[in-house]
py3Dmol code that shows the C-alpha trace and the ligand (Angstrom):
import py3Dmol

protein = """\
ATOM      1  CA  UNK A   1      81.922  38.601 -19.286  1.00  0.00           C
ATOM      2  CA  UNK A   2      78.976  40.248 -17.575  1.00  0.00           C
ATOM      3  CA  UNK A   3      80.032  42.696 -14.841  1.00  0.00           C
ATOM      4  CA  UNK A   4      77.866  42.053 -11.775  1.00  0.00           C
ATOM      5  CA  UNK A   5      75.606  44.848 -10.546  1.00  0.00           C
ATOM      6  CA  UNK A   6      74.185  45.594  -7.117  1.00  0.00           C
ATOM      7  CA  UNK A   7      71.541  48.309  -7.135  1.00  0.00           C
ATOM      8  CA  UNK A   8      69.987  49.705  -3.979  1.00  0.00           C
ATOM      9  CA  UNK A   9      66.370  50.806  -4.336  1.00  0.00           C
ATOM     10  CA  UNK A  10      65.715  53.152  -1.447  1.00  0.00           C
ATOM     11  CA  UNK A  11      62.028  53.475  -2.412  1.00  0.00           C
ATOM     12  CA  UNK A  12      60.212  56.336  -0.566  1.00  0.00           C
ATOM     13  CA  UNK A  13      62.726  56.455   2.278  1.00  0.00           C
ATOM     14  CA  UNK A  14      65.211  59.109   3.471  1.00  0.00           C
ATOM     15  CA  UNK A  15      65.028  62.881   3.552  1.00  0.00           C
ATOM     16  CA  UNK A  16      67.791  64.706   1.674  1.00  0.00           C
ATOM     17  CA  UNK A  17      69.770  65.073   4.922  1.00  0.00           C
ATOM     18  CA  UNK A  18      69.394  61.360   5.694  1.00  0.00           C
ATOM     19  CA  UNK A  19      70.363  60.388   2.142  1.00  0.00           C
ATOM     20  CA  UNK A  20      73.506  62.531   2.338  1.00  0.00           C
ATOM     21  CA  UNK A  21      74.463  61.026   5.700  1.00  0.00           C
ATOM     22  CA  UNK A  22      73.943  57.476   4.412  1.00  0.00           C
ATOM     23  CA  UNK A  23      76.047  58.032   1.297  1.00  0.00           C
ATOM     24  CA  UNK A  24      78.802  59.713   3.318  1.00  0.00           C
ATOM     25  CA  UNK A  25      78.895  56.592   5.473  1.00  0.00           C
ATOM     26  CA  UNK A  26      78.886  54.104   2.577  1.00  0.00           C
ATOM     27  CA  UNK A  27      81.001  55.810  -0.044  1.00  0.00           C
ATOM     28  CA  UNK A  28      84.559  55.171   1.217  1.00  0.00           C
ATOM     29  CA  UNK A  29      84.048  51.411   1.566  1.00  0.00           C
ATOM     30  CA  UNK A  30      82.034  51.119  -1.635  1.00  0.00           C
ATOM     31  CA  UNK A  31      84.817  52.851  -3.533  1.00  0.00           C
ATOM     32  CA  UNK A  32      87.290  50.239  -2.311  1.00  0.00           C
ATOM     33  CA  UNK A  33      85.273  47.388  -3.848  1.00  0.00           C
ATOM     34  CA  UNK A  34      85.924  46.609  -7.507  1.00  0.00           C
ATOM     35  CA  UNK A  35      84.456  44.094  -9.946  1.00  0.00           C
ATOM     36  CA  UNK A  36      80.858  45.228  -9.264  1.00  0.00           C
ATOM     37  CA  UNK A  37      78.725  48.035 -10.662  1.00  0.00           C
ATOM     38  CA  UNK A  38      77.434  49.745  -7.513  1.00  0.00           C
ATOM     39  CA  UNK A  39      74.237  51.738  -7.905  1.00  0.00           C
ATOM     40  CA  UNK A  40      72.189  53.762  -5.442  1.00  0.00           C
ATOM     41  CA  UNK A  41      68.630  54.779  -6.345  1.00  0.00           C
ATOM     42  CA  UNK A  42      67.414  57.390  -3.839  1.00  0.00           C
ATOM     43  CA  UNK A  43      64.202  59.441  -4.096  1.00  0.00           C
ATOM     44  CA  UNK A  44      64.271  62.099  -6.859  1.00  0.00           C
ATOM     45  CA  UNK A  45      64.739  64.980  -4.414  1.00  0.00           C
ATOM     46  CA  UNK A  46      68.109  63.649  -3.226  1.00  0.00           C
ATOM     47  CA  UNK A  47      69.663  63.078  -6.644  1.00  0.00           C
ATOM     48  CA  UNK A  48      71.256  66.520  -6.991  1.00  0.00           C
ATOM     49  CA  UNK A  49      72.894  66.467  -3.551  1.00  0.00           C
ATOM     50  CA  UNK A  50      74.138  62.907  -3.989  1.00  0.00           C
ATOM     51  CA  UNK A  51      75.491  63.630  -7.445  1.00  0.00           C
ATOM     52  CA  UNK A  52      77.730  66.255  -5.928  1.00  0.00           C
ATOM     53  CA  UNK A  53      78.748  63.954  -3.102  1.00  0.00           C
ATOM     54  CA  UNK A  54      79.597  61.151  -5.536  1.00  0.00           C
ATOM     55  CA  UNK A  55      81.769  63.294  -7.815  1.00  0.00           C
ATOM     56  CA  UNK A  56      84.811  61.157  -8.675  1.00  0.00           C
ATOM     57  CA  UNK A  57      83.322  58.057  -7.061  1.00  0.00           C
ATOM     58  CA  UNK A  58      82.774  54.669  -8.697  1.00  0.00           C
ATOM     59  CA  UNK A  59      79.267  54.571  -7.201  1.00  0.00           C
ATOM     60  CA  UNK A  60      76.574  55.325  -9.780  1.00  0.00           C
ATOM     61  CA  UNK A  61      73.228  56.982  -9.212  1.00  0.00           C
ATOM     62  CA  UNK A  62      69.848  55.867 -10.466  1.00  0.00           C
ATOM     63  CA  UNK A  63      66.307  57.219 -10.278  1.00  0.00           C
ATOM     64  CA  UNK A  64      63.331  55.056  -9.336  1.00  0.00           C
ATOM     65  CA  UNK A  65      60.992  56.147 -12.122  1.00  0.00           C
ATOM     66  CA  UNK A  66      60.494  58.720 -14.902  1.00  0.00           C
ATOM     67  CA  UNK A  67      57.827  59.977 -17.279  1.00  0.00           C
ATOM     68  CA  UNK A  68      58.249  59.289 -20.981  1.00  0.00           C
ATOM     69  CA  UNK A  69      57.714  62.844 -22.282  1.00  0.00           C
ATOM     70  CA  UNK A  70      60.664  65.235 -22.444  1.00  0.00           C
ATOM     71  CA  UNK A  71      58.795  68.283 -21.088  1.00  0.00           C
ATOM     72  CA  UNK A  72      55.383  69.944 -20.950  1.00  0.00           C
ATOM     73  CA  UNK A  73      52.147  70.061 -19.001  1.00  0.00           C
ATOM     74  CA  UNK A  74      52.523  66.899 -16.918  1.00  0.00           C
ATOM     75  CA  UNK A  75      52.242  68.251 -13.394  1.00  0.00           C
ATOM     76  CA  UNK A  76      54.283  66.354 -10.876  1.00  0.00           C
ATOM     77  CA  UNK A  77      56.212  64.231 -13.364  1.00  0.00           C
ATOM     78  CA  UNK A  78      59.980  64.061 -13.945  1.00  0.00           C
ATOM     79  CA  UNK A  79      61.397  63.812 -17.454  1.00  0.00           C
ATOM     80  CA  UNK A  80      64.299  61.748 -18.810  1.00  0.00           C
ATOM     81  CA  UNK A  81      66.134  64.948 -19.779  1.00  0.00           C
ATOM     82  CA  UNK A  82      65.972  66.223 -16.204  1.00  0.00           C
ATOM     83  CA  UNK A  83      67.315  62.935 -14.894  1.00  0.00           C
ATOM     84  CA  UNK A  84      70.073  62.645 -17.468  1.00  0.00           C
ATOM     85  CA  UNK A  85      71.751  65.672 -15.810  1.00  0.00           C
ATOM     86  CA  UNK A  86      71.689  63.965 -12.429  1.00  0.00           C
ATOM     87  CA  UNK A  87      72.090  60.214 -12.767  1.00  0.00           C
ATOM     88  CA  UNK A  88      73.084  57.376 -15.081  1.00  0.00           C
ATOM     89  CA  UNK A  89      70.392  54.754 -14.507  1.00  0.00           C
ATOM     90  CA  UNK A  90      66.674  54.518 -13.875  1.00  0.00           C
ATOM     91  CA  UNK A  91      64.473  51.753 -12.468  1.00  0.00           C
ATOM     92  CA  UNK A  92      61.441  51.163 -14.686  1.00  0.00           C
ATOM     93  CA  UNK A  93      58.345  49.013 -14.142  1.00  0.00           C
ATOM     94  CA  UNK A  94      58.993  48.188 -10.490  1.00  0.00           C
ATOM     95  CA  UNK A  95      56.178  45.946  -9.257  1.00  0.00           C
ATOM     96  CA  UNK A  96      55.120  48.632  -6.764  1.00  0.00           C
ATOM     97  CA  UNK A  97      54.513  50.956  -9.718  1.00  0.00           C
ATOM     98  CA  UNK A  98      52.669  48.258 -11.636  1.00  0.00           C
ATOM     99  CA  UNK A  99      50.565  47.416  -8.528  1.00  0.00           C
ATOM    100  CA  UNK A 100      49.826  50.818  -6.971  1.00  0.00           C
ATOM    101  CA  UNK A 101      50.047  53.107 -10.012  1.00  0.00           C
ATOM    102  CA  UNK A 102      48.564  50.786 -12.636  1.00  0.00           C
ATOM    103  CA  UNK A 103      51.635  50.820 -14.852  1.00  0.00           C
ATOM    104  CA  UNK A 104      51.219  48.568 -17.859  1.00  0.00           C
ATOM    105  CA  UNK A 105      53.665  46.717 -20.095  1.00  0.00           C
ATOM    106  CA  UNK A 106      53.050  49.402 -22.742  1.00  0.00           C
ATOM    107  CA  UNK A 107      53.797  52.267 -20.352  1.00  0.00           C
ATOM    108  CA  UNK A 108      56.939  50.572 -19.050  1.00  0.00           C
ATOM    109  CA  UNK A 109      58.174  50.166 -22.615  1.00  0.00           C
ATOM    110  CA  UNK A 110      57.523  53.833 -23.456  1.00  0.00           C
ATOM    111  CA  UNK A 111      59.576  54.720 -20.392  1.00  0.00           C
ATOM    112  CA  UNK A 112      62.381  52.358 -21.442  1.00  0.00           C
ATOM    113  CA  UNK A 113      62.545  53.979 -24.866  1.00  0.00           C
ATOM    114  CA  UNK A 114      62.484  57.488 -23.408  1.00  0.00           C
ATOM    115  CA  UNK A 115      65.242  56.608 -20.937  1.00  0.00           C
ATOM    116  CA  UNK A 116      67.482  55.181 -23.648  1.00  0.00           C
ATOM    117  CA  UNK A 117      66.902  58.221 -25.867  1.00  0.00           C
ATOM    118  CA  UNK A 118      68.118  60.445 -23.030  1.00  0.00           C
ATOM    119  CA  UNK A 119      71.191  58.271 -22.437  1.00  0.00           C
ATOM    120  CA  UNK A 120      69.916  56.673 -19.223  1.00  0.00           C
ATOM    121  CA  UNK A 121      70.393  52.948 -18.610  1.00  0.00           C
ATOM    122  CA  UNK A 122      67.070  51.339 -17.645  1.00  0.00           C
ATOM    123  CA  UNK A 123      66.783  48.628 -15.010  1.00  0.00           C
ATOM    124  CA  UNK A 124      63.537  47.017 -16.161  1.00  0.00           C
ATOM    125  CA  UNK A 125      61.767  45.051 -13.422  1.00  0.00           C
ATOM    126  CA  UNK A 126      59.645  42.029 -14.201  1.00  0.00           C
ATOM    127  CA  UNK A 127      58.062  39.408 -11.972  1.00  0.00           C
ATOM    128  CA  UNK A 128      54.914  37.478 -11.177  1.00  0.00           C
ATOM    129  CA  UNK A 129      52.354  37.877  -8.387  1.00  0.00           C
ATOM    130  CA  UNK A 130      51.879  35.120  -5.780  1.00  0.00           C
ATOM    131  CA  UNK A 131      48.625  34.127  -7.480  1.00  0.00           C
ATOM    132  CA  UNK A 132      50.290  33.858 -10.893  1.00  0.00           C
ATOM    133  CA  UNK A 133      53.077  31.841  -9.306  1.00  0.00           C
ATOM    134  CA  UNK A 134      50.614  29.452  -7.646  1.00  0.00           C
ATOM    135  CA  UNK A 135      48.771  29.031 -10.951  1.00  0.00           C
ATOM    136  CA  UNK A 136      52.018  28.056 -12.726  1.00  0.00           C
ATOM    137  CA  UNK A 137      51.861  31.160 -14.914  1.00  0.00           C
ATOM    138  CA  UNK A 138      55.292  32.617 -14.138  1.00  0.00           C
ATOM    139  CA  UNK A 139      56.785  32.000 -17.595  1.00  0.00           C
ATOM    140  CA  UNK A 140      53.680  33.299 -19.371  1.00  0.00           C
ATOM    141  CA  UNK A 141      53.718  36.498 -17.286  1.00  0.00           C
ATOM    142  CA  UNK A 142      57.431  37.127 -17.829  1.00  0.00           C
ATOM    143  CA  UNK A 143      57.062  36.527 -21.559  1.00  0.00           C
ATOM    144  CA  UNK A 144      54.276  39.127 -21.691  1.00  0.00           C
ATOM    145  CA  UNK A 145      56.273  41.621 -19.630  1.00  0.00           C
ATOM    146  CA  UNK A 146      59.199  41.264 -22.049  1.00  0.00           C
ATOM    147  CA  UNK A 147      57.125  41.237 -25.232  1.00  0.00           C
ATOM    148  CA  UNK A 148      57.776  44.891 -26.156  1.00  0.00           C
ATOM    149  CA  UNK A 149      61.441  45.123 -25.149  1.00  0.00           C
ATOM    150  CA  UNK A 150      63.398  45.715 -28.351  1.00  0.00           C
ATOM    151  CA  UNK A 151      66.699  44.228 -29.452  1.00  0.00           C
ATOM    152  CA  UNK A 152      68.039  47.773 -29.528  1.00  0.00           C
ATOM    153  CA  UNK A 153      67.156  48.251 -25.851  1.00  0.00           C
ATOM    154  CA  UNK A 154      69.219  45.199 -24.844  1.00  0.00           C
ATOM    155  CA  UNK A 155      71.956  46.264 -27.198  1.00  0.00           C
ATOM    156  CA  UNK A 156      72.125  49.690 -25.539  1.00  0.00           C
ATOM    157  CA  UNK A 157      72.672  48.111 -22.128  1.00  0.00           C
ATOM    158  CA  UNK A 158      69.216  47.620 -20.589  1.00  0.00           C
ATOM    159  CA  UNK A 159      69.478  45.618 -17.365  1.00  0.00           C
ATOM    160  CA  UNK A 160      66.682  43.263 -16.269  1.00  0.00           C
ATOM    161  CA  UNK A 161      65.668  42.611 -12.672  1.00  0.00           C
ATOM    162  CA  UNK A 162      63.611  39.508 -12.002  1.00  0.00           C
ATOM    163  CA  UNK A 163      61.624  40.257  -8.860  1.00  0.00           C
ATOM    164  CA  UNK A 164      58.936  37.743  -7.895  1.00  0.00           C
ATOM    165  CA  UNK A 165      56.347  39.932  -6.171  1.00  0.00           C
ATOM    166  CA  UNK A 166      55.842  37.391  -3.400  1.00  0.00           C
ATOM    167  CA  UNK A 167      59.498  37.918  -2.399  1.00  0.00           C
ATOM    168  CA  UNK A 168      59.611  41.741  -2.336  1.00  0.00           C
ATOM    169  CA  UNK A 169      59.700  43.266   1.122  1.00  0.00           C
ATOM    170  CA  UNK A 170      58.313  40.074   2.637  1.00  0.00           C
ATOM    171  CA  UNK A 171      61.493  38.553   4.036  1.00  0.00           C
ATOM    172  CA  UNK A 172      60.501  35.463   2.016  1.00  0.00           C
ATOM    173  CA  UNK A 173      63.215  35.331  -0.657  1.00  0.00           C
ATOM    174  CA  UNK A 174      63.168  32.790  -3.460  1.00  0.00           C
ATOM    175  CA  UNK A 175      65.836  30.099  -3.179  1.00  0.00           C
ATOM    176  CA  UNK A 176      68.980  30.586  -5.227  1.00  0.00           C
ATOM    177  CA  UNK A 177      68.026  27.590  -7.304  1.00  0.00           C
ATOM    178  CA  UNK A 178      64.491  28.879  -7.979  1.00  0.00           C
ATOM    179  CA  UNK A 179      65.776  32.293  -9.005  1.00  0.00           C
ATOM    180  CA  UNK A 180      68.493  30.756 -11.187  1.00  0.00           C
ATOM    181  CA  UNK A 181      65.952  28.571 -12.938  1.00  0.00           C
ATOM    182  CA  UNK A 182      63.600  31.445 -13.730  1.00  0.00           C
ATOM    183  CA  UNK A 183      66.407  33.751 -14.812  1.00  0.00           C
ATOM    184  CA  UNK A 184      67.656  30.889 -17.008  1.00  0.00           C
ATOM    185  CA  UNK A 185      64.198  30.817 -18.587  1.00  0.00           C
ATOM    186  CA  UNK A 186      64.356  34.586 -19.208  1.00  0.00           C
ATOM    187  CA  UNK A 187      67.761  34.234 -20.877  1.00  0.00           C
ATOM    188  CA  UNK A 188      66.540  31.380 -23.095  1.00  0.00           C
ATOM    189  CA  UNK A 189      63.514  33.464 -24.034  1.00  0.00           C
ATOM    190  CA  UNK A 190      65.762  36.356 -25.094  1.00  0.00           C
ATOM    191  CA  UNK A 191      67.969  33.887 -26.976  1.00  0.00           C
ATOM    192  CA  UNK A 192      64.959  32.741 -29.004  1.00  0.00           C
ATOM    193  CA  UNK A 193      63.851  36.328 -29.601  1.00  0.00           C
ATOM    194  CA  UNK A 194      67.147  38.039 -30.395  1.00  0.00           C
ATOM    195  CA  UNK A 195      69.957  35.490 -30.549  1.00  0.00           C
ATOM    196  CA  UNK A 196      72.992  34.414 -28.594  1.00  0.00           C
ATOM    197  CA  UNK A 197      74.979  37.646 -28.408  1.00  0.00           C
ATOM    198  CA  UNK A 198      72.149  39.604 -26.783  1.00  0.00           C
ATOM    199  CA  UNK A 199      71.123  36.717 -24.490  1.00  0.00           C
ATOM    200  CA  UNK A 200      74.649  36.215 -23.226  1.00  0.00           C
ATOM    201  CA  UNK A 201      75.396  39.869 -22.674  1.00  0.00           C
ATOM    202  CA  UNK A 202      72.220  41.056 -20.923  1.00  0.00           C
ATOM    203  CA  UNK A 203      72.612  41.402 -17.170  1.00  0.00           C
ATOM    204  CA  UNK A 204      69.749  39.874 -15.204  1.00  0.00           C
ATOM    205  CA  UNK A 205      69.519  40.677 -11.502  1.00  0.00           C
ATOM    206  CA  UNK A 206      67.471  38.937  -8.834  1.00  0.00           C
ATOM    207  CA  UNK A 207      65.405  41.023  -6.423  1.00  0.00           C
ATOM    208  CA  UNK A 208      63.298  40.101  -3.414  1.00  0.00           C
ATOM    209  CA  UNK A 209      64.374  40.142   0.243  1.00  0.00           C
ATOM    210  CA  UNK A 210      68.102  40.014  -0.556  1.00  0.00           C
ATOM    211  CA  UNK A 211      70.317  40.570   2.504  1.00  0.00           C
ATOM    212  CA  UNK A 212      73.991  40.168   3.391  1.00  0.00           C
ATOM    213  CA  UNK A 213      73.023  36.800   4.864  1.00  0.00           C
ATOM    214  CA  UNK A 214      71.518  35.312   1.695  1.00  0.00           C
ATOM    215  CA  UNK A 215      73.280  37.140  -1.183  1.00  0.00           C
ATOM    216  CA  UNK A 216      75.878  34.376  -1.590  1.00  0.00           C
ATOM    217  CA  UNK A 217      73.162  31.847  -2.377  1.00  0.00           C
ATOM    218  CA  UNK A 218      72.004  33.985  -5.319  1.00  0.00           C
ATOM    219  CA  UNK A 219      75.255  35.347  -6.595  1.00  0.00           C
ATOM    220  CA  UNK A 220      76.952  31.940  -6.859  1.00  0.00           C
ATOM    221  CA  UNK A 221      74.295  30.913  -9.408  1.00  0.00           C
ATOM    222  CA  UNK A 222      75.567  31.135 -12.979  1.00  0.00           C
ATOM    223  CA  UNK A 223      72.530  32.924 -14.454  1.00  0.00           C
ATOM    224  CA  UNK A 224      72.281  35.622 -11.765  1.00  0.00           C
ATOM    225  CA  UNK A 225      74.335  38.747 -12.423  1.00  0.00           C
ATOM    226  CA  UNK A 226      73.590  40.694  -9.270  1.00  0.00           C
ATOM    227  CA  UNK A 227      70.715  41.996  -7.201  1.00  0.00           C
ATOM    228  CA  UNK A 228      68.208  44.792  -6.873  1.00  0.00           C
ATOM    229  CA  UNK A 229      68.047  45.353  -3.143  1.00  0.00           C
ATOM    230  CA  UNK A 230      65.292  47.191  -1.276  1.00  0.00           C
ATOM    231  CA  UNK A 231      65.226  47.188   2.531  1.00  0.00           C
ATOM    232  CA  UNK A 232      68.803  46.005   3.052  1.00  0.00           C
ATOM    233  CA  UNK A 233      70.213  48.798   0.857  1.00  0.00           C
ATOM    234  CA  UNK A 234      69.289  51.339   3.545  1.00  0.00           C
ATOM    235  CA  UNK A 235      71.599  49.725   6.091  1.00  0.00           C
ATOM    236  CA  UNK A 236      75.281  50.426   5.563  1.00  0.00           C
ATOM    237  CA  UNK A 237      76.640  47.125   6.900  1.00  0.00           C
ATOM    238  CA  UNK A 238      74.059  45.108   4.968  1.00  0.00           C
ATOM    239  CA  UNK A 239      74.631  46.906   1.670  1.00  0.00           C
ATOM    240  CA  UNK A 240      78.414  46.759   2.002  1.00  0.00           C
ATOM    241  CA  UNK A 241      78.188  43.056   2.850  1.00  0.00           C
ATOM    242  CA  UNK A 242      76.102  42.397  -0.253  1.00  0.00           C
ATOM    243  CA  UNK A 243      78.453  44.330  -2.539  1.00  0.00           C
ATOM    244  CA  UNK A 244      81.619  42.780  -1.042  1.00  0.00           C
ATOM    245  CA  UNK A 245      80.390  39.195  -1.342  1.00  0.00           C
ATOM    246  CA  UNK A 246      79.255  39.818  -4.912  1.00  0.00           C
ATOM    247  CA  UNK A 247      82.684  41.152  -5.849  1.00  0.00           C
ATOM    248  CA  UNK A 248      84.432  38.142  -4.317  1.00  0.00           C
ATOM    249  CA  UNK A 249      82.113  35.395  -5.570  1.00  0.00           C
ATOM    250  CA  UNK A 250      81.914  36.689  -9.148  1.00  0.00           C
ATOM    251  CA  UNK A 251      85.661  37.331  -9.435  1.00  0.00           C
ATOM    252  CA  UNK A 252      87.165  35.333 -12.274  1.00  0.00           C
ATOM    253  CA  UNK A 253      89.837  33.112 -10.753  1.00  0.00           C
TER     254      UNK A 253
END
"""
ligand_1 = """\
10
PEP
C 62.887 46.033 -4.334
O 62.464 47.083 -3.875
O 63.102 45.969 -5.540
C 63.114 44.896 -3.436
C 63.564 43.789 -3.945
O 62.836 45.078 -2.099
P 63.308 44.122 -0.867
O 64.776 43.844 -1.079
O 63.036 44.940 0.349
O 62.498 42.866 -0.947
"""
view = py3Dmol.view(width=600, height=400)
view.addModel(protein, "pdb")
view.setStyle({"model": 0}, {"cartoon": {"style": "trace"}})
view.addModel(ligand_1, "xyz")
view.setStyle({"model": 1}, {"stick": {}})
view.zoomTo()
view.show()
C-alpha cells in the first residue's frame, strides 16, 4: 500500500510572519486528517519558525531546493546538513529550477544523493515542456530525467512528482486520464529498470494546476499517489480541500 502524499510548494511566496500565520490557520484541520502524508514546503527562511510551530504535528516540512555539498565556500547556498536539522523532505529538480537556473539531470541527481545521505527524503520533479509534448517526446524526456536515479534512491523512499511544464501555474491542468497514463509509463519504466518491488512501492505524484475543484479527478486514478501543489497550497480552504478529498478517495474500503 502506498500512502498518498500532498505536498504544498509555496515557491517564493510568504514572509516569515505570513508563513507562520498560514500554518497556524491550517494546522488544526490538517492534523485531523489521516491517511495522507501532508507536507508544506515554504521558503528556506521560514523553516526554523515553522518547525517550532509544527512540533508534535503530523504535518511534515520540506525545503524547495538544496546544494549538494555539505559545507564550504558556496556563497548563498544551503546544505543538506543544515536542512536535516529543520525539515524531513526536499523538492529537487523542480522545472522552475531546471528552466531559470539551468539545473541539469546530473545536478539534480547529485542533489538527490546528497539529500539521501543527510537523511532527507527527496521529491524529485520530472516533466516535459510544451514543445516536447507537442513533438511526442514526453516518454523520451522522462526516461532521460530518470536515467541517473539509482535503485537505492527509490529504496530509501524517494518520491517522484510528474509535472508537465505546460500545466504548472497555467491553470491548464492535464486530465486525470492523461496524467494517469504518463505516470503509468513512469512506473513501467521503473519496473523494467529495477523490478516489481521498487515500481510498486514508489510514490508518484501529479503536479500542475491542482486545486480543490480538480483533485478528485487525479486522485481517483490508480497510478497517481498524490499531488505537488503550487498556487492552491497558499490558500487554506483550497489546501485543506485537496488533502481531505485525497484522504477520503484513497481510503481502503
Ligand atoms: C508546482 O509548483 O509544482 C506546481 C505544480 O504549481 P501549480 O500548482 O501552481 O501549477
